[in-house]
N, C-alpha and C positions, 0 to 999 in steps of 0.2 A: 604496511598500509592495509587498511580494511578492504575487504571485498565489497563492492557496491553492486547492489541488485536494483534495477529500475523496473518498476511495475506500472505499466500503462493501465489504469483502471478500466478503460473501455475494452481491453482485451478479455476481461473477466466475463463479459456478457456479449462477446462477439457473435455468438450463435443466434442472438435475438436482436431486434432493432433497438430496444431499450432495456434497461436493467429492470428486473422483476423482483419485487420484495419477496415473493414466494421462493425465489432461488438463492436467497442470501447465504444459506449454509454452503451451497456449492461455490459461490463466489469467494467466501472466506477460505474455504479449503484450497481453492486454486491459488489464492494469494499466499497462504501459508506454505504451500508446496514450492511456489516460486521464490519466496523469501529465504527459506531455509532457516538456520539458527545461528545467531551470533554475528550477523552481517549488518552492514549499513544498507538501509532500504530507502529508495526514493519512490514516492507515489506521484504520478503525473497523469495527464490525459483527461479526456472528457468523461464525466460521470456524475451521477447525483450525489449530493452532499451526504445523504444517509449511507451510501455505499463507502465513501471515503471514511466516514466516522467509524463504521462497523469494522472495516479492514484495519484501520489504525488501532482500534481497541484490541482486535484479535492478534495483532503483531506485537503488542506490548508484552514483554517477557520473552519473546523470540528474537526480535531484532535488537542489535546493540544500539542502533541509532535510526530514527525515522525522520525523513525529510519530506515535506510537501513542496513540489516544484511547480510553479505557476509562471506563465509567460508575463503576467502582470507584476507579480511581487518578487519573482525570483525564488530562491530557496528559503523555506521557513522550517526551522528545526522544530519538530513536534516533541520528540524526546531524545535524550542522549545519555546512555548508560555506559559509555566507554570510560575506562579509567584514565585516559589521557587528559 
């Protein structure tokens, strides 16, 4: 079974009240550090869509599978590169 890493997007900018576009590289690095490599990653939590998109793009090639988890839609698979 794959290791599942859950990243709450709001924790990437927890030091400020709102996410700042000028801090995007820091947020991306934090997400990469949390995700590791070759794992299933779930993105959840409050955050601006631009941050979700940038993080998802940055994790492509690192994560084996990326899922967006929403209280409204449930799990939405963004990509799945697992051989299963």
